[in-house]
N, CA, C and O atoms as a CHARMM CRD file, in Angstrom:
* protein
*
  292
    1    1 MET  N      9.53000   5.66300  -0.91000 PROA 1      0.00000
    2    1 MET  CA    10.57000   4.72400  -0.42300 PROA 1      0.00000
    3    1 MET  C      9.83000   3.53800   0.16900 PROA 1      0.00000
    4    1 MET  O      8.83300   3.81900   0.83400 PROA 1      0.00000
    5    2 ALA  N     10.19200   2.11200   0.02000 PROA 2      0.00000
    6    2 ALA  CA     9.39000   0.94600   0.36900 PROA 2      0.00000
    7    2 ALA  C     10.17500  -0.24500   0.60700 PROA 2      0.00000
    8    2 ALA  O     11.07600  -0.83200   0.00800 PROA 2      0.00000
    9    3 ASN  N      9.44000  -0.42500   1.83900 PROA 3      0.00000
   10    3 ASN  CA    10.39400  -2.22000   2.02600 PROA 3      0.00000
   11    3 ASN  C      9.69100  -3.09800   2.30200 PROA 3      0.00000
   12    3 ASN  O      8.77200  -2.91200   3.10000 PROA 3      0.00000
   13    4 ILE  N      9.95600  -4.54600   1.61800 PROA 4      0.00000
   14    4 ILE  CA     9.24400  -5.14000   2.00500 PROA 4      0.00000
   15    4 ILE  C      9.79100  -6.71000   2.94200 PROA 4      0.00000
   16    4 ILE  O     10.93000  -7.17700   2.92000 PROA 4      0.00000
   17    5 SER  N      8.64500  -7.24200   3.66800 PROA 5      0.00000
   18    5 SER  CA     9.43800  -7.92400   4.25400 PROA 5      0.00000
   19    5 SER  C      8.43000  -9.41700   4.50400 PROA 5      0.00000
   20    5 SER  O      7.36000  -9.38600   3.89800 PROA 5      0.00000
   21    6 ALA  N      8.66400 -10.48600   5.20900 PROA 6      0.00000
   22    6 ALA  CA     7.80100 -11.87000   5.25500 PROA 6      0.00000
   23    6 ALA  C      6.23100 -11.13500   6.06500 PROA 6      0.00000
   24    6 ALA  O      5.19200 -11.79100   6.12900 PROA 6      0.00000
   25    7 GLU  N      6.33100  -9.97900   6.51100 PROA 7      0.00000
   26    7 GLU  CA     5.01600  -9.43600   7.26500 PROA 7      0.00000
   27    7 GLU  C      4.39900  -8.76400   6.53700 PROA 7      0.00000
   28    7 GLU  O      3.17900  -8.90100   6.62700 PROA 7      0.00000
   29    8 GLY  N      4.89600  -7.81100   5.56400 PROA 8      0.00000
   30    8 GLY  CA     4.32500  -6.98700   4.59200 PROA 8      0.00000
   31    8 GLY  C      5.02200  -5.89400   3.83600 PROA 8      0.00000
   32    8 GLY  O      6.00300  -6.06800   3.11200 PROA 8      0.00000
   33    9 LEU  N      4.51000  -4.92000   4.03800 PROA 9      0.00000
   34    9 LEU  CA     5.02700  -3.48100   2.87100 PROA 9      0.00000
   35    9 LEU  C      4.89600  -2.37900   4.15900 PROA 9      0.00000
   36    9 LEU  O      3.96000  -2.12000   4.91500 PROA 9      0.00000
   37   10 LEU  N      6.42000  -1.79900   4.03400 PROA 10     0.00000
   38   10 LEU  CA     6.45400  -0.26700   4.56200 PROA 10     0.00000
   39   10 LEU  C      6.90400   0.47100   3.50600 PROA 10     0.00000
   40   10 LEU  O      7.71300   0.28900   2.59600 PROA 10     0.00000
   41   11 LEU  N      6.01900   1.54300   3.93200 PROA 11     0.00000
   42   11 LEU  CA     5.69300   2.81900   3.21200 PROA 11     0.00000
   43   11 LEU  C      6.14200   4.02100   3.72500 PROA 11     0.00000
   44   11 LEU  O      5.66800   4.42400   4.78800 PROA 11     0.00000
   45   12 VAL  N      7.08600   4.73300   3.06100 PROA 12     0.00000
   46   12 VAL  CA     7.23500   6.24400   3.66400 PROA 12     0.00000
   47   12 VAL  C      6.59800   7.07200   2.61000 PROA 12     0.00000
   48   12 VAL  O      6.59200   6.81200   1.40600 PROA 12     0.00000
   49   13 VAL  N      6.18100   7.87400   3.06700 PROA 13     0.00000
   50   13 VAL  CA     5.38000   8.85100   2.17500 PROA 13     0.00000
   51   13 VAL  C      5.26700  10.03800   3.19700 PROA 13     0.00000
   52   13 VAL  O      4.75900  10.10200   4.31600 PROA 13     0.00000
   53   14 ASN  N      5.98300  11.04000   2.34000 PROA 14     0.00000
   54   14 ASN  CA     6.02700  12.37800   3.07900 PROA 14     0.00000
   55   14 ASN  C      6.42200  12.58700   4.35500 PROA 14     0.00000
   56   14 ASN  O      6.06800  13.50500   5.09600 PROA 14     0.00000
   57   15 GLY  N      7.49700  11.31300   4.68300 PROA 15     0.00000
   58   15 GLY  CA     8.01400  11.72600   6.11800 PROA 15     0.00000
   59   15 GLY  C      7.29700  10.50400   6.81600 PROA 15     0.00000
   60   15 GLY  O      8.15100  10.10500   7.60700 PROA 15     0.00000
   61   16 ARG  N      6.43600   9.88000   6.91800 PROA 16     0.00000
   62   16 ARG  CA     5.04300   9.23800   7.67600 PROA 16     0.00000
   63   16 ARG  C      5.42700   7.69400   7.21400 PROA 16     0.00000
   64   16 ARG  O      5.84300   7.55900   6.06400 PROA 16     0.00000
   65   17 ASP  N      5.33600   6.81000   7.85000 PROA 17     0.00000
   66   17 ASP  CA     5.60300   5.46500   7.72000 PROA 17     0.00000
   67   17 ASP  C      4.02700   4.81600   7.56000 PROA 17     0.00000
   68   17 ASP  O      2.98900   5.20100   8.09900 PROA 17     0.00000
   69   18 TYR  N      4.22100   3.83600   6.73900 PROA 18     0.00000
   70   18 TYR  CA     2.86900   3.14600   6.88700 PROA 18     0.00000
   71   18 TYR  C      3.24500   1.87000   6.93900 PROA 18     0.00000
   72   18 TYR  O      4.38900   1.63400   6.55100 PROA 18     0.00000
   73   19 HSD  N      2.44000   0.78200   7.40100 PROA 19     0.00000
   74   19 HSD  CA     2.69600  -0.60100   7.78900 PROA 19     0.00000
   75   19 HSD  C      1.76000  -1.18600   6.97900 PROA 19     0.00000
   76   19 HSD  O      0.61500  -0.93800   7.35600 PROA 19     0.00000
   77   20 LEU  N      1.84700  -2.01000   5.80700 PROA 20     0.00000
   78   20 LEU  CA     0.46400  -2.33800   5.13600 PROA 20     0.00000
   79   20 LEU  C      1.09100  -4.15500   5.29500 PROA 20     0.00000
   80   20 LEU  O      1.98500  -4.59600   4.57200 PROA 20     0.00000
   81   21 PRO  N      0.38200  -4.98300   6.38700 PROA 21     0.00000
   82   21 PRO  CA     0.43600  -6.22600   6.43600 PROA 21     0.00000
   83   21 PRO  C     -0.28800  -7.10000   5.45100 PROA 21     0.00000
   84   21 PRO  O     -1.38700  -6.93900   4.91900 PROA 21     0.00000
   85   22 HSD  N      0.44200  -7.89600   5.35800 PROA 22     0.00000
   86   22 HSD  CA     0.23200  -8.94300   3.62700 PROA 22     0.00000
   87   22 HSD  C     -1.31100  -9.64600   4.28100 PROA 22     0.00000
   88   22 HSD  O     -2.08300 -10.26500   3.54800 PROA 22     0.00000
   89   23 GLU  N     -1.52500  -9.46000   5.49800 PROA 23     0.00000
   90   23 GLU  CA    -2.94200 -10.13300   6.12900 PROA 23     0.00000
   91   23 GLU  C     -4.10800  -9.36000   5.17500 PROA 23     0.00000
   92   23 GLU  O     -4.92600  -9.92000   4.44400 PROA 23     0.00000
   93   24 GLN  N     -3.92000  -7.72100   5.42800 PROA 24     0.00000
   94   24 GLN  CA    -4.85200  -6.78300   5.28700 PROA 24     0.00000
   95   24 GLN  C     -4.72400  -6.23100   3.73700 PROA 24     0.00000
   96   24 GLN  O     -5.59100  -5.48800   3.27900 PROA 24     0.00000
   97   25 PHE  N     -3.63700  -6.62700   3.00100 PROA 25     0.00000
   98   25 PHE  CA    -3.31600  -6.19000   1.88400 PROA 25     0.00000
   99   25 PHE  C     -2.41800  -7.09900   1.04500 PROA 25     0.00000
  100   25 PHE  O     -1.20200  -6.97600   0.90400 PROA 25     0.00000
  101   26 PRO  N     -3.28000  -8.10800   0.46700 PROA 26     0.00000
  102   26 PRO  CA    -2.72600  -9.27000  -0.03900 PROA 26     0.00000
  103   26 PRO  C     -2.07800  -9.07700  -1.35000 PROA 26     0.00000
  104   26 PRO  O     -1.40500 -10.03100  -1.74000 PROA 26     0.00000
  105   27 TRP  N     -2.14400  -8.01500  -2.12400 PROA 27     0.00000
  106   27 TRP  CA    -1.73600  -7.55300  -3.41400 PROA 27     0.00000
  107   27 TRP  C     -0.49200  -7.68900  -3.40900 PROA 27     0.00000
  108   27 TRP  O      0.06400  -8.27400  -4.33800 PROA 27     0.00000
  109   28 PHE  N      0.23800  -7.14700  -2.30100 PROA 28     0.00000
  110   28 PHE  CA     1.48000  -6.89500  -2.50100 PROA 28     0.00000
  111   28 PHE  C      2.01100  -8.68000  -2.18200 PROA 28     0.00000
  112   28 PHE  O      3.12400  -9.16900  -2.37500 PROA 28     0.00000
  113   29 ARG  N      1.41100  -8.99800  -1.92400 PROA 29     0.00000
  114   29 ARG  CA     2.57700 -10.34200  -1.36800 PROA 29     0.00000
  115   29 ARG  C      2.98600 -11.66000  -2.01200 PROA 29     0.00000
  116   29 ARG  O      3.64700 -12.55900  -1.49200 PROA 29     0.00000
  117   30 GLN  N      2.43600 -11.60800  -3.32700 PROA 30     0.00000
  118   30 GLN  CA     3.14200 -12.73100  -4.49600 PROA 30     0.00000
  119   30 GLN  C      3.73700 -11.63100  -5.60300 PROA 30     0.00000
  120   30 GLN  O      4.46800 -11.99000  -6.52500 PROA 30     0.00000
  121   31 ALA  N      3.35800 -10.34100  -5.40800 PROA 31     0.00000
  122   31 ALA  CA     3.43000  -9.44800  -6.50400 PROA 31     0.00000
  123   31 ALA  C      5.14900  -8.99000  -6.78300 PROA 31     0.00000
  124   31 ALA  O      5.77800  -8.64500  -5.78300 PROA 31     0.00000
  125   32 PRO  N      5.77200  -8.99500  -7.95100 PROA 32     0.00000
  126   32 PRO  CA     7.10900  -8.83200  -8.36800 PROA 32     0.00000
  127   32 PRO  C      7.93500  -7.30700  -7.75100 PROA 32     0.00000
  128   32 PRO  O      7.62400  -6.13800  -7.98100 PROA 32     0.00000
  129   33 VAL  N      8.90500  -7.77300  -7.03000 PROA 33     0.00000
  130   33 VAL  CA     9.06000  -6.38900  -6.48300 PROA 33     0.00000
  131   33 VAL  C      9.35900  -5.25200  -7.30500 PROA 33     0.00000
  132   33 VAL  O      9.35300  -4.15800  -6.74100 PROA 33     0.00000
  133   34 GLU  N      9.60600  -5.29800  -8.46200 PROA 34     0.00000
  134   34 GLU  CA     9.70500  -4.11800  -9.28000 PROA 34     0.00000
  135   34 GLU  C      8.39400  -3.51900  -9.40200 PROA 34     0.00000
  136   34 GLU  O      8.24900  -2.30200  -9.28900 PROA 34     0.00000
  137   35 HSD  N      7.50400  -4.24900  -9.60900 PROA 35     0.00000
  138   35 HSD  CA     5.52000  -3.78000  -9.15900 PROA 35     0.00000
  139   35 HSD  C      5.19300  -2.99800  -7.95100 PROA 35     0.00000
  140   35 HSD  O      4.50700  -1.97700  -7.91600 PROA 35     0.00000
  141   36 VAL  N      5.65300  -3.48000  -7.16100 PROA 36     0.00000
  142   36 VAL  CA     5.70300  -3.14400  -5.50200 PROA 36     0.00000
  143   36 VAL  C      6.31700  -1.85000  -5.32800 PROA 36     0.00000
  144   36 VAL  O      5.80800  -0.92900  -4.68900 PROA 36     0.00000
  145   37 PHE  N      7.35500  -1.81700  -5.88200 PROA 37     0.00000
  146   37 PHE  CA     8.06700  -0.50300  -6.02300 PROA 37     0.00000
  147   37 PHE  C      7.66500   0.94800  -6.90500 PROA 37     0.00000
  148   37 PHE  O      8.01200   2.12700  -6.83500 PROA 37     0.00000
  149   38 ASN  N      6.93800   0.32100  -7.57700 PROA 38     0.00000
  150   38 ASN  CA     6.42200   1.51100  -8.74000 PROA 38     0.00000
  151   38 ASN  C      5.45900   2.08700  -8.56200 PROA 38     0.00000
  152   38 ASN  O      4.59500   2.32100  -9.40600 PROA 38     0.00000
  153   39 VAL  N      5.46400   2.51400  -7.03000 PROA 39     0.00000
  154   39 VAL  CA     3.87300   3.30400  -6.67400 PROA 39     0.00000
  155   39 VAL  C      4.13800   4.89300  -7.04300 PROA 39     0.00000
  156   39 VAL  O      5.20000   5.46300  -7.29200 PROA 39     0.00000
  157   40 GLN  N      2.56800   5.48300  -6.97800 PROA 40     0.00000
  158   40 GLN  CA     2.84000   6.84300  -7.71200 PROA 40     0.00000
  159   40 GLN  C      1.97600   7.13200  -6.66500 PROA 40     0.00000
  160   40 GLN  O      1.10200   6.39100  -6.21500 PROA 40     0.00000
  161   41 LEU  N      2.34200   8.51800  -6.21700 PROA 41     0.00000
  162   41 LEU  CA     1.46600   9.46800  -5.33800 PROA 41     0.00000
  163   41 LEU  C      1.00900  10.55200  -5.85000 PROA 41     0.00000
  164   41 LEU  O      1.64700  11.59300  -6.00900 PROA 41     0.00000
  165   42 LEU  N     -0.20000  10.33700  -6.15100 PROA 42     0.00000
  166   42 LEU  CA    -1.21200  11.08400  -7.24700 PROA 42     0.00000
  167   42 LEU  C     -2.10500  12.14500  -6.28000 PROA 42     0.00000
  168   42 LEU  O     -2.95500  11.82100  -5.45000 PROA 42     0.00000
  169   43 HSD  N     -1.74000  13.26200  -6.56700 PROA 43     0.00000
  170   43 HSD  CA    -2.72000  14.79300  -5.93200 PROA 43     0.00000
  171   43 HSD  C     -2.37200  14.52400  -4.16400 PROA 43     0.00000
  172   43 HSD  O     -3.30400  14.53800  -3.35900 PROA 43     0.00000
  173   44 GLY  N     -1.39100  14.36300  -3.86100 PROA 44     0.00000
  174   44 GLY  CA    -1.08200  14.29400  -2.79600 PROA 44     0.00000
  175   44 GLY  C     -1.46700  13.32300  -1.74500 PROA 44     0.00000
  176   44 GLY  O     -0.87100  13.17300  -0.67800 PROA 44     0.00000
  177   45 HSD  N     -2.46000  12.71200  -2.12100 PROA 45     0.00000
  178   45 HSD  CA    -3.08600  11.88700  -1.04800 PROA 45     0.00000
  179   45 HSD  C     -3.42700  10.30000  -1.66800 PROA 45     0.00000
  180   45 HSD  O     -3.81300   9.46900  -0.84500 PROA 45     0.00000
  181   46 HSD  N     -3.30900   9.95300  -2.86700 PROA 46     0.00000
  182   46 HSD  CA    -3.95700   8.83700  -3.16900 PROA 46     0.00000
  183   46 HSD  C     -2.21300   7.80800  -3.88400 PROA 46     0.00000
  184   46 HSD  O     -1.30700   8.25000  -4.59100 PROA 46     0.00000
  185   47 LEU  N     -2.37600   6.58900  -3.36400 PROA 47     0.00000
  186   47 LEU  CA    -1.08100   6.09800  -3.87100 PROA 47     0.00000
  187   47 LEU  C     -1.71600   4.91800  -4.99600 PROA 47     0.00000
  188   47 LEU  O     -2.83000   4.39700  -4.95400 PROA 47     0.00000
  189   48 HSD  N     -0.75500   4.72000  -5.87400 PROA 48     0.00000
  190   48 HSD  CA    -1.69000   4.13300  -7.17000 PROA 48     0.00000
  191   48 HSD  C     -0.09900   2.82400  -7.74700 PROA 48     0.00000
  192   48 HSD  O      1.10200   3.05500  -7.88700 PROA 48     0.00000
  193   49 TRP  N     -0.67000   1.92200  -7.87300 PROA 49     0.00000
  194   49 TRP  CA     0.20600   0.95600  -8.18100 PROA 49     0.00000
  195   49 TRP  C     -0.34700   0.21100  -9.33500 PROA 49     0.00000
  196   49 TRP  O     -1.14600  -0.72500  -9.37700 PROA 49     0.00000
  197   50 PRO  N      0.41700   1.00200 -10.46100 PROA 50     0.00000
  198   50 PRO  CA    -0.23400   0.75300 -11.79900 PROA 50     0.00000
  199   50 PRO  C      0.17000  -0.88700 -12.42700 PROA 50     0.00000
  200   50 PRO  O     -0.49400  -1.22400 -13.40700 PROA 50     0.00000
  201   51 GLU  N      0.84500  -1.54000 -12.09100 PROA 51     0.00000
  202   51 GLU  CA     0.99800  -2.94500 -12.66900 PROA 51     0.00000
  203   51 GLU  C      0.03000  -3.80200 -11.92700 PROA 51     0.00000
  204   51 GLU  O     -0.43000  -4.77100 -12.53100 PROA 51     0.00000
  205   52 LEU  N     -0.40800  -3.53200 -10.47100 PROA 52     0.00000
  206   52 LEU  CA    -1.14000  -4.53500  -9.60900 PROA 52     0.00000
  207   52 LEU  C     -2.72900  -4.13200  -9.61300 PROA 52     0.00000
  208   52 LEU  O     -3.66100  -4.86700  -9.28500 PROA 52     0.00000
  209   53 ASP  N     -2.79900  -2.74700 -10.07700 PROA 53     0.00000
  210   53 ASP  CA    -4.27000  -2.19800 -10.49400 PROA 53     0.00000
  211   53 ASP  C     -4.70900  -2.07100  -8.77800 PROA 53     0.00000
  212   53 ASP  O     -5.79000  -2.49000  -8.36600 PROA 53     0.00000
  213   54 VAL  N     -3.76700  -1.48200  -7.96700 PROA 54     0.00000
  214   54 VAL  CA    -4.36600  -1.32900  -6.79400 PROA 54     0.00000
  215   54 VAL  C     -4.24300   0.40400  -6.42000 PROA 54     0.00000
  216   54 VAL  O     -3.43100   1.06900  -7.06300 PROA 54     0.00000
  217   55 ASP  N     -4.89900   0.91200  -5.59900 PROA 55     0.00000
  218   55 ASP  CA    -5.12300   2.30700  -5.12900 PROA 55     0.00000
  219   55 ASP  C     -5.50000   2.58400  -3.82000 PROA 55     0.00000
  220   55 ASP  O     -6.55900   2.17400  -3.34500 PROA 55     0.00000
  221   56 LEU  N     -4.76900   3.19300  -3.26800 PROA 56     0.00000
  222   56 LEU  CA    -5.13300   3.55900  -1.37700 PROA 56     0.00000
  223   56 LEU  C     -5.42500   4.76300  -1.53500 PROA 56     0.00000
  224   56 LEU  O     -5.38300   5.28600  -2.64900 PROA 56     0.00000
  225   57 GLU  N     -5.82100   5.49900  -0.29300 PROA 57     0.00000
  226   57 GLU  CA    -6.05400   6.56100  -0.19300 PROA 57     0.00000
  227   57 GLU  C     -4.94400   6.97700   1.40500 PROA 57     0.00000
  228   57 GLU  O     -5.13600   6.23700   2.37000 PROA 57     0.00000
  229   58 LEU  N     -4.15600   7.82100   1.52100 PROA 58     0.00000
  230   58 LEU  CA    -3.51300   7.85300   2.65300 PROA 58     0.00000
  231   58 LEU  C     -4.47000   7.98500   3.82900 PROA 58     0.00000
  232   58 LEU  O     -4.15200   7.53900   4.93100 PROA 58     0.00000
  233   59 ASP  N     -5.82000   8.68500   3.58300 PROA 59     0.00000
  234   59 ASP  CA    -6.65900   8.87000   4.53500 PROA 59     0.00000
  235   59 ASP  C     -6.70800   7.65000   5.37400 PROA 59     0.00000
  236   59 ASP  O     -6.25400   7.64300   6.51800 PROA 59     0.00000
  237   60 GLY  N     -7.39700   6.35100   4.67200 PROA 60     0.00000
  238   60 GLY  CA    -7.61300   5.09100   4.84600 PROA 60     0.00000
  239   60 GLY  C     -6.41600   4.62900   5.56300 PROA 60     0.00000
  240   60 GLY  O     -6.56100   4.02500   6.62500 PROA 60     0.00000
  241   61 LEU  N     -5.15600   4.87500   5.04600 PROA 61     0.00000
  242   61 LEU  CA    -4.12200   3.92900   6.01200 PROA 61     0.00000
  243   61 LEU  C     -3.98500   4.67200   7.47300 PROA 61     0.00000
  244   61 LEU  O     -3.68700   4.09100   8.51700 PROA 61     0.00000
  245   62 GLU  N     -4.33500   6.44500   7.30000 PROA 62     0.00000
  246   62 GLU  CA    -4.08400   6.61700   8.81300 PROA 62     0.00000
  247   62 GLU  C     -5.14600   6.49700   9.87800 PROA 62     0.00000
  248   62 GLU  O     -4.94900   6.56800  11.09100 PROA 62     0.00000
  249   63 GLU  N     -6.45400   6.27800   9.18200 PROA 63     0.00000
  250   63 GLU  CA    -7.40300   6.01400  10.15700 PROA 63     0.00000
  251   63 GLU  C     -8.14100   5.32300   9.39500 PROA 63     0.00000
  252   63 GLU  O     -8.99900   5.75700   8.62700 PROA 63     0.00000
  253   64 SER  N     -7.78200   4.01800   9.60800 PROA 64     0.00000
  254   64 SER  CA    -8.19600   2.49500   9.09300 PROA 64     0.00000
  255   64 SER  C     -9.54500   2.08300   9.51200 PROA 64     0.00000
  256   64 SER  O    -10.22800   1.45800   8.70000 PROA 64     0.00000
  257   65 GLU  N    -10.09100   2.39700  10.86800 PROA 65     0.00000
  258   65 GLU  CA   -11.17400   2.16000  11.47700 PROA 65     0.00000
  259   65 GLU  C    -12.41300   3.02000  10.69500 PROA 65     0.00000
  260   65 GLU  O    -13.58400   2.64000  10.67900 PROA 65     0.00000
  261   66 LYS  N    -12.03600   3.94900  10.21200 PROA 66     0.00000
  262   66 LYS  CA   -13.16300   4.53600   9.30900 PROA 66     0.00000
  263   66 LYS  C    -13.47800   4.36900   7.93100 PROA 66     0.00000
  264   66 LYS  O    -14.48300   4.75900   7.33600 PROA 66     0.00000
  265   67 TYR  N    -12.14800   3.52000   7.34400 PROA 67     0.00000
  266   67 TYR  CA   -12.40000   2.95900   6.31900 PROA 67     0.00000
  267   67 TYR  C    -12.07500   1.60800   6.21000 PROA 67     0.00000
  268   67 TYR  O    -10.94000   1.31100   5.83900 PROA 67     0.00000
  269   68 PRO  N    -13.21900   0.39400   6.57900 PROA 68     0.00000
  270   68 PRO  CA   -12.42900  -0.51200   6.41000 PROA 68     0.00000
  271   68 PRO  C    -12.17900  -1.33100   5.20000 PROA 68     0.00000
  272   68 PRO  O    -13.07800  -1.13700   4.38200 PROA 68     0.00000
  273   69 LEU  N    -11.18400  -2.27200   4.73900 PROA 69     0.00000
  274   69 LEU  CA   -10.62300  -2.63500   3.73500 PROA 69     0.00000
  275   69 LEU  C    -11.41500  -4.14000   3.16000 PROA 69     0.00000
  276   69 LEU  O    -11.47800  -5.12500   3.89700 PROA 69     0.00000
  277   70 VAL  N    -11.83600  -4.13800   2.12500 PROA 70     0.00000
  278   70 VAL  CA   -12.19700  -5.54000   2.01000 PROA 70     0.00000
  279   70 VAL  C    -11.53100  -6.09200   0.24300 PROA 70     0.00000
  280   70 VAL  O    -11.69100  -5.62800  -0.88600 PROA 70     0.00000
  281   71 ALA  N    -10.78000  -7.25100   0.78000 PROA 71     0.00000
  282   71 ALA  CA   -10.15100  -7.74700  -0.22200 PROA 71     0.00000
  283   71 ALA  C    -10.94300  -8.98900  -0.48500 PROA 71     0.00000
  284   71 ALA  O    -11.79500  -9.62000   0.14000 PROA 71     0.00000
  285   72 SER  N    -10.24300  -9.12600  -1.84400 PROA 72     0.00000
  286   72 SER  CA   -10.91500 -10.53700  -2.24800 PROA 72     0.00000
  287   72 SER  C     -9.25700 -11.14200  -2.92500 PROA 72     0.00000
  288   72 SER  O     -8.47000 -10.32100  -3.39600 PROA 72     0.00000
  289   73 HSD  N     -8.97600 -12.38600  -2.88600 PROA 73     0.00000
  290   73 HSD  CA    -7.58600 -12.92900  -3.41200 PROA 73     0.00000
  291   73 HSD  C     -8.03900 -13.83100  -4.66000 PROA 73     0.00000
  292   73 HSD  O     -7.19600 -14.42700  -5.33000 PROA 73     0.00000
């Protein structure tokens, strides 16, 4: 389940909420809604957006200080 707002993306995975602000996750800001909602959970811990070529690990979202993100626009 996902929800998009002006601030970012809210994902609910396995009953846990993850907020992905556009500042840190710019790939979702201008993406078509149908591409953002087409997310796959692989191996129980890997999120994959095929049309956006974006891959994120749940560990990185849960403990972001251990996994600094580097995004280029």
